[in-house]
C-alpha positions as CSV (number, residue, x, y, z in Angstrom):
1,M,17.7,-17.2,33.4
2,T,15.6,-20.3,33.0
3,T,14.2,-19.8,36.5
4,R,13.3,-16.2,35.6
5,S,11.6,-17.4,32.4
6,D,9.6,-19.9,34.3
7,L,8.6,-17.3,36.9
8,A,7.5,-14.9,34.1
9,H,5.5,-17.8,32.5
10,W,3.7,-18.7,35.7
11,R,3.1,-15.0,36.5
12,G,1.3,-14.8,33.2
13,E,-0.6,-18.0,33.7
14,A,-1.8,-16.7,37.1
15,G,-3.4,-13.7,35.3
16,D,-0.7,-11.1,35.6
17,A,0.0,-10.6,31.9
18,A,1.5,-7.1,32.4
19,G,3.8,-8.3,35.1
20,A,4.8,-11.3,33.0
21,A,5.6,-8.9,30.1
22,A,7.7,-6.7,32.3
23,A,9.6,-9.8,33.6
24,Y,10.2,-11.0,30.0
25,E,11.4,-7.6,29.0
26,Q,14.0,-7.6,31.7
27,L,15.0,-11.2,30.9
28,L,15.3,-10.3,27.2
29,A,17.9,-7.6,27.9
30,D,20.0,-10.1,29.8
31,R,19.6,-12.9,27.3
32,L,20.6,-10.5,24.5
33,R,23.7,-9.5,26.5
34,V,24.7,-13.0,27.5
35,L,23.4,-15.3,24.7
36,G,23.1,-13.0,21.8
37,A,20.2,-12.2,19.5
38,D,20.2,-15.6,17.6
39,H,20.2,-18.0,20.6
40,P,17.0,-20.1,20.7
41,D,16.3,-19.0,24.3
42,T,16.5,-15.3,23.2
43,L,14.1,-15.9,20.3
44,A,11.7,-17.8,22.7
45,T,11.9,-14.9,25.2
46,R,11.0,-12.4,22.4
47,S,8.0,-14.6,21.5
48,H,6.8,-14.9,25.1
49,L,7.2,-11.2,25.6
50,A,5.1,-10.4,22.5
51,H,2.4,-12.9,23.6
52,R,2.1,-11.5,27.1
53,R,2.0,-7.9,25.7
54,G,-1.0,-9.0,23.6
55,E,-2.6,-10.6,26.6
56,A,-2.1,-7.4,28.6
57,G,-4.1,-5.5,26.0
58,D,-1.3,-3.9,24.1
59,A,-2.0,-5.3,20.6
60,A,0.1,-2.7,18.8
61,G,3.1,-3.3,21.2
62,A,2.7,-7.1,20.8
63,A,2.5,-6.7,17.0
64,A,5.7,-4.6,17.1
65,A,7.4,-7.2,19.2
66,Y,6.5,-10.0,16.8
67,E,7.7,-7.8,13.9
68,Q,11.1,-7.5,15.7
69,L,11.2,-11.3,16.3
70,L,10.3,-12.5,12.8
71,P,13.6,-11.6,11.0
72,G,15.6,-13.4,13.6
73,Q,13.5,-16.5,13.3
74,V,13.6,-16.5,9.5
75,R,17.4,-16.1,9.7
76,V,18.0,-18.8,12.4
77,Q,15.2,-21.3,12.0
78,G,14.1,-20.7,8.4
79,P,10.9,-19.4,6.8
80,D,9.2,-22.7,7.0
81,H,9.9,-23.6,10.7
82,P,6.8,-24.1,12.8
83,H,7.8,-21.3,15.2
84,T,8.3,-18.9,12.3
85,L,4.9,-19.8,10.9
86,T,3.3,-19.4,14.3
87,T,4.9,-16.0,14.7
88,R,3.5,-14.9,11.4
89,N,0.1,-16.1,12.5
90,N,0.3,-14.2,15.8
91,L,1.6,-11.1,14.0
92,A,-1.4,-11.2,11.5
93,H,-3.8,-11.7,14.4
94,L,-2.4,-8.8,16.4
95,R,-2.4,-6.5,13.4
96,G,-6.1,-7.1,13.1
97,E,-6.6,-6.6,16.8
98,A,-4.7,-3.3,16.6
99,G,-7.0,-2.1,13.8
100,D,-4.9,-2.8,10.8
101,T,-7.5,-5.0,9.0
102,S,-5.9,-4.7,5.6
103,G,-2.5,-5.5,6.9
104,A,-3.9,-8.5,8.8
105,T,-5.7,-9.7,5.7
106,A,-2.5,-9.5,3.6
107,A,-0.5,-11.2,6.2
108,Y,-3.0,-14.1,6.5
109,E,-3.1,-14.4,2.7
110,Q,0.7,-14.8,2.5
111,L,0.8,-17.1,5.5
112,L,-1.9,-19.3,4.0
113,A,0.1,-19.8,0.8
114,D,3.1,-20.9,2.8
115,Q,1.0,-23.2,5.1
116,L,-0.6,-24.9,2.1
117,R,2.9,-25.5,0.7
118,V,4.5,-26.6,4.0
119,L,1.7,-28.2,6.0
120,G,-0.9,-29.1,3.4
121,A,-4.5,-28.2,3.0
122,D,-5.8,-30.4,5.8
123,H,-3.5,-29.4,8.6
124,P,-5.4,-27.8,11.5
125,Y,-3.2,-24.7,11.3
126,T,-4.0,-24.2,7.6
127,L,-7.7,-24.6,8.4
128,T,-7.5,-22.1,11.2
129,T,-5.7,-19.6,9.0
130,R,-8.4,-19.9,6.3
131,S,-11.0,-19.1,9.0
132,H,-9.0,-16.1,10.3
133,L,-8.6,-14.8,6.7
134,A,-12.3,-15.2,6.0
135,Y,-13.1,-13.3,9.2
136,R,-10.7,-10.4,8.4
137,R,-12.2,-10.2,4.9
138,G,-15.5,-9.6,6.5
139,E,-14.1,-7.1,8.9
140,A,-12.6,-5.2,5.9
141,G,-16.1,-4.9,4.5
142,D,-16.2,-7.9,2.1
143,T,-19.1,-9.6,3.8
144,A,-20.0,-11.7,0.8
145,G,-16.4,-12.8,0.4
146,A,-16.2,-13.8,4.0
147,A,-19.4,-15.8,3.7
148,A,-18.1,-17.5,0.5
149,A,-14.8,-18.3,2.2
150,Y,-16.6,-19.9,5.2
151,E,-18.8,-21.8,2.8
152,Q,-15.7,-23.3,1.1
153,L,-14.0,-23.9,4.5
154,L,-16.9,-25.7,6.2
155,P,-16.8,-29.0,4.2
156,D,-13.1,-29.3,4.7
157,Q,-13.5,-28.8,8.4
158,V,-16.3,-31.4,8.6
159,R,-14.2,-33.8,6.7
160,V,-10.9,-33.3,8.6
161,Q,-12.1,-32.4,12.1
162,G,-15.7,-33.8,12.2
163,P,-19.1,-32.2,12.4
164,D,-19.0,-31.6,16.2
165,H,-15.5,-30.2,16.5
166,P,-15.5,-26.7,18.1
167,D,-13.7,-25.2,15.0
168,T,-16.4,-26.7,12.7
169,L,-19.2,-25.3,14.9
170,A,-17.5,-21.9,14.9
171,A,-17.2,-22.0,11.1
172,R,-20.9,-22.7,10.9
173,S,-21.6,-19.8,13.2
174,Q,-19.4,-17.5,11.2
175,L,-20.9,-18.6,7.9
176,A,-24.4,-17.8,9.2
177,Y,-23.2,-14.4,10.6
178,W,-21.5,-13.3,7.4
179,R,-24.4,-14.5,5.3
180,G,-26.6,-12.3,7.4
181,K,-24.3,-9.3,7.1
182,A,-24.2,-9.8,3.4
183,G,-28.0,-9.6,3.2
184,E,-28.5,-13.3,2.7
185,T,-31.0,-13.5,5.6
186,P,-32.9,-16.7,4.6
187,Q,-29.6,-18.6,4.1
188,A,-28.2,-17.2,7.4
């Protein structure tokens, strides 16, 4: 099963996301049968399957797979485990990609509260979630709120990651974009 997992991984890395997803799906059935739903390898296989489905362009299917994974991770690893938090991030992202902007925004808001508590305000994942939340707010039509969120995020990114970090530069770009969308053309 480990070899099959490695093969599926490298198939995906080689650009065959759909083939990797199919291989993970077959492997998941066997891991469930042999190891059970709560085994760490079974949980990891579920995560890899969801990821590759998303890469293959099936955002809704990937979101559904992450939704199926999350209760097991919470039960086995706990709600504050890094893998659980990552799954919640991926689920929020894929909800947005599947067109559920309000669901993605709500999921990012809940995730951010937990990341602030568990990881702290300066953790790179917390900063990334703040950026994703700001973006989804803009996508939901709150362009001024998105611009304000990026304006609050930018000084923290500069302080933590530096002025030339790619995430800092992306936040600057997003701030200008959402200011422009909000009608703040001179500031943009």
